[in-house]
N, C-alpha and C positions, 0 to 999 in steps of 0.2 A: 701084359703089364697090368697090375691091379693096385688099388689103393684103398685104404680104410683108416680113418682117424690119423691122417698124415703119415701113415706107414705105406710105403710103396714097394711092391715086389716086381723086380725086373728080371725077366728070364728071356734069353735070346735063343731062338731056334738055331740049330746047326746050319752050316752052309756059308757060302760067301755072298757078298752083296756088291753092287756097283751103283752108286747113287751120286746125283748132282744136287746140291743144296745151297740155299742161301741161309744166312744167319742174321740175327737182329742187328740193328744199327749199333755201331761201336759206342760203348759207354763213355769212354774218355772224350771222343769227339762230340757226343751228344751234350754232355755237360758244358763243354766249351762253346759249342754253337749257341746254346741257350743263353749263356752269360754274355757272350760277345754281342749277340743281337740285342740283348737287354741294355747294353752300353750305348747302342746306336739310337739316334732319334728318328723315328719313323717305323715303317712296316717292313719286316723281314720274313723270309720263308725258310722253313727247315723241313726237308723231306728225308724219310728213313730214320727218324728219331728212335733211339733205343726204347724198348718197351718195358724194361724192368722197374722195380720199385725204387732203385737208386736214382734213376733219371727222373722218375716222378717226384722224388723229393726235391730236386732242383726246380722243377716246374712249380711245385707248391710254394717254395720259398720265394721265388721271383714274383709270383702272383701277390704274395703278402707285401712285397716291396713296390707294388703298383704297376707291374707289367702285365699286359693282357696277352694271354697265350690261349689261342683257340685253334684246334686242329693243327695245321702246319704253319700257322701265322703267329708271329711275335710282334706286338705293337708296344713301343716304348717311347716315352718323352725324352729319353736319354738319361745317362747316369746321373747327371746333376739334378734330375727331377725324381729320382727314386725316393719313395716316401718312407718316413720313419716307421718302423714296425710297431704295432700296438702291443706286442708281447714277444716272448721268445720265439725264435724261428726254429721249427722242428725239422731236423735233417734225417730222421729215421736212422737207417743203418749205413748211410752214405758218407764215408769219410771224404770223398771227392767233393761232394756238395759243401760240407763244412769248411774244408780248407780253401776252395776256390771262392766261395761266397765271402769268407772272412777277408780274403785279399781285396775283393771288390768293394766291401764295406769299409775298408781301412781308410778310404778317402772321403767318407761321408761325414757331415758335421753333426752326427748324433751317435748315441750309443746303441748297440744292438747285441743281443745274446743269441748264440747258436747252441742248440741242444740236440742230443741224439738219443737213440734207444739204449737199452742196457749194454749191448755189445759195443756200440760206438762210444759210449760214455767211459769205457775202459781203455780206449785207444789213445796213444800219445799225440799231443798237439803242440808240444813245446817247441818244435822246430819252426813253427810259424813266428814265434815271438821275436827272435833276433832280426830276421829280415824285415818284418813289417815295422817294428819299432825303430829300425835304422832310418826308415822313411819319415818317421814322425807320428806313427799311429801308436795307440796303446792297446795291449793285448792282455786280457785277464784270463787266467786258467785256474784250475783247482790246485791245491798245494803239491800234487804229484804230477802236474802238467797234463791233465786230461780235461775233457769237456766238463761243464759248458765253457764255450769260448765267448768272452765279452770283448767286443772290438769297437774302437772309436777313433776318430780324428777330431780332437776338440781344441787343439792349440793353434789352429790356422792351417794353411794348405800344406800338404806333404811336400817334402824337399827331395829332389833326386839324389840318389846315393849309389855307390858301387859296392856290391855285397857279394861275399863268398859263402856258399852253403857247403857243409861238409859231407853231404850225402847226395846221391844221384836221384833226387826226388822230383819227378815232374810236377807233382801237386804243390810242393812248396815253391818251386820255381814259378809255376803259373800264378800262385797266390801273390807272390812278389810282383810279377809282371802286371797283373791286374791292378794292383795298388799303384805301381809306378806310372801307369798310364794317366793317373790323376795327379801326379806330382808336378812341382814347379822345377823343371830342369830334367836333363837326361839322366837315366840310371843304367846300371848294368848288373847282371847276375852271372856268377860262375859257380860250377859245381863239378864233381867228378863225372866222367862219362858214363852212359848207360841209361839215361832218362829218355822218356818219350818226348819228342820235341814238337808235338802238334801245335801248341800255343805259339811257339817261335815261328814255325812255318806260316801259320795263318797271319801273324802280325807282319812278317816280311812281305806277304802279298798285299797288305794294306799300306806298306811303307811306314809302319809304326815301329820298326825295329830292324836290326841287322845283326848278323853273326860277326863277332870279332875273332872267334876261333871256334873249334869244334865244341867247346864247353862254355863259352862266354857269349852272352847275348845282350845287346844294347837296346834300351827301350826309349822311344820318343813319345812323350806325353801328347795327348790330344784326342779329339773325338774319333770314333770309328764309324764307318759307313754302314748303312743298311745293306743286306746282302741276301742271296739265296744260297743255302747250304744243302748239299746232298750228302748225307752221312753214310760213309762206307760201312760195310759189315765188320763186325767185331772179331778180330783174330783170336782173342782170348776165348770167345764162344766157339769159334770154328775149331779151336784146338781139341775140344771134346769129340767132335766128329772125326777129326784127323786121327785121334787116338783109337777110336773104335775100329777104324780101318787098319791101323798099324798093328794092332794086336791080333788081328784075324787074317793070317796070310792068305793072299789071293783076293781079298776084298779091296775095294777102292772107293774113295769119296772125293768129289771135286766141289769146292766151295767157290762161288763167284762173287765178284763185287766186294772183296775183302780189303781192308786197309793193310798195306804192305810197308808202312812206316818202318824204317830201319830199327827203331827202338822196340818194335812189336813182334819181330819175327825170330827171336832167339830160339823159340820152341821148334821151329823148322830145322834149325841147326842141330838141336838135340835129336830130333827124329832121324835126320840123315846120319848123325854119328852113331846111332844105334842100328842102322841098317835098313830103315824104311826107305821106300822109293818115293822121293819127293820131287815134284815139278811145280814151278811157280812162274808167273809172268805178269809184269806190270802192263796194264792196258790203258790207263788214264791217270790223271792227276786232279785232285780237288783241293784248291787253296794250297797248292804246293805239296800235298800229301799223296804219295803214290798209292794206287788202287789196282787190284787185279784179281787173278784166280790162282788157286792152289789145288793140286791133286796129290793125294797120299795113297799109296798102295802098300798093303801089308806084306811083309817078308819076315823070315826068322830074325829075331832081334838079338843084339849083343849088348852087354853091359857097357857103361860109360862112366866118366867122372865129370862133374859139373862144379865149377868154382869161379870166383872172381867176376868179371864182367858178364859172363854167360849166366851166372846165377842171378845177377841183377836183371838181365834181359828176360829171364824166364820165371821170375818170382811168383807170379800169379798161377803159372802152370805147373809148379813143382808137385802138387798132388797127382797130376797126370803123369809126371815123370816117374813117380813111385809105381803107378799102374803099369807103365811101359816096362819098368825095371823088373817087376815081379814076373812079367811074361818073357823076359830076356834070359840069356845064358850068361851067368857070372854075377859079380857083385857090383852094383852101381852105388857110387858115393856122391852125395851132395854136400858141399861146404859153403861157407860164407853166406848162409841164409838165416842168420839170427833174426832178421826182420820178420820172419814168419811167426815168431813168438807173439807178436802184437798185432796180428791180423784179426779177422772176425772170430777166430778161435786161436789158441796156441797151435798154429798150423803144422808145426813139427810134430807135436804130440798127436794131433788128430789124424795126420797123414799116416804116421806109424800105426796108430790104433786101427785105422781103416784096413791096412794091409794085413795086420795080425788077425783082425776079425774075419778075414777071408782066407785064413790058413797060410798066409805068406810069412816069410822071415823078414823082419825089419827091426832096426835098432836106431834110437835117437842119439844125437850128439848135441852139444851146446849150440852149434850153429848149422845143423843139418841132419842128415840121416843116411843110413846104409840099407839097401834092399838086396836081399839074396834072391836072384832070379832062378826060378824053377821051370818057367815056361807055362805055368798054369796057376790058377787060384781055385779055391773051393767055394761052395755055397756058404753063405753066412749072413749075419745080421750086423749092420753098420749103423751107428748113431752119428747123425750129421753134426751134432753138438752146435746146432744153429748156424753152421757155416755152409753157404751155398756151394762153394767149390768142393767141399768134402761130399755133400749129397750128390752132386753131379758126377764127380770122379767115381764114386761108388757105382752109380748107374752104368757108366761106361765100362767099368771093370767087368760087368756082367757079360760083355762080349768075349771074355776069355776065361770065365769061371766054369766049373763043372756042374753048376746048378744055379738056382735063382739067388739073387741078392735082395735081401730085405733091408730097406732104408727107413730108419726112424727119423722123423723130422724132415721128410723129403720135400715138403712144400716150400722150404726156404730157398729152393732154386729160383723161385719167382723174383727174388731180389735182383737177379740179372737177366733171367730168361723165363718168362712165365709159361711159355709153351714148350719148354725143354723136353719133357718126357714124351710128349706127342711127336715132336720133331725127331727125337732119337728113334722112336719106333718106326718112322718112315725109312730108316736105313735098312733094317732087315726085311721090310716089306718090298724092297727094291730088288730082291734076289731074282 
C-alpha cells in the first residue's frame, strides 16, 4: 500500500486471512458521551473515545463553550454554566456535531452560530427547525435550509412539548431530547422506526426518560449525573473489515467490543441475506447499549434487494453493499435511499461512480442503485469526491479486484478513522 499527494494505491496479495481486530470508538456514542458529560456538573471519564476528525469537532466546540476536556476526562460546571461563544462554532465536516450541539444550545439564553466546512455547508438542516422551535427556541438557517445554523432561546425558558418527526433521524431526535432536558415540563418525541436509540437508552439509565412505545420517547427535564463511559467499537467502522472478509471466500475477521445496538446491525442482516457466514454475541451492556463480538467468514455471495426499514438501518453502509453486490451473483437492488443524495457527497452518484471506475456494472435511480454482480472487479482509479465512506469502500474493494485500486483523495478517511489504511493492511498480514 503506497501513498503520494493524497493518492493511495491499495493492492491486496492473494490468499485468505484470519484476523481478530478492534475498531475505533463508535462515533455516535462518542458525540453523545461528550455532550452528556458536558451537561453534568463535575468530572466525568470517557474511555475509548472515537479518534476521527468528526469527534474532534465536538471536542473543539465544547471547549469553546467552557468545558475542559483533557485526555479521557471531561470537567464541566453544568449546562447552565456553558459560556457564550465569542464567535461562530466550527463543526468541520461533522453533521452530528452541528445537530446535537444545536439541540443542546437551544436552551441557552444567548445566540450561537454553528458553521461547517464546504461539504457540511451544503447539507440540509431544516429538520431541526420544527422540533426545536416547538419547544420555544429560534433556529435560523440559510434560505435553502442549510448551514450556518443560528440557535437561541431568548424568550424565557423552553416549554415541554410533544413532537412528531417525519423521518427516522437519530440526530434530530437527539437534538430535540437535549433541548427538552432544559425545558419547563415533560416532552415527548415520536418518529418512524429505524433510528439509532443510543440517546434514549442512556437517558433511561439516568431515569431522565422512558419509552412510551417502540417509536415514542418521553423526556424528563433536569440535571444529568457525572459518569464514566466506556465507548464501544463502531459497527459502521467494523463493517469495512466484515466486507473485506465477506468478499474473499475462506477469509474470516472477528471484531471485538463492538456496539450491537439494534439500530446499528442492519448490515449484518444484509451480509447474511447475501450468503456470508455471520456470528454475533452480546457479551455486556454499557448504559443499556448491548456490546459484543462479530465474526464474518467469506463464502460465495448472492444478490439481494434492500428497501424500507433495512435501507434506513444500513444507510451509512450502502457503498459497502455496492462492493458486496459487485462480487455477488445476480443483480442487487437498493431502494428508498434518497437520503444518500445529501450526504458528504451525492452518495448514490459517487457509489455508482466507484463501481464503474473498477469495471463493474452499476446504474443509479432516483432513490438508490442497481449493481450487476459478476463476482469480481478490475483494477482502477476512484475519486473519493471528498467522501470518507467512498474512499474507504474503494480500499476494501481491493480485496476482490484483479489488480490495485488507486484512490484519489484517500486522506479523507481520517474524518472517521485516521489509521484506517494501516489497520486494513493488518488483515492480509494475518494470513
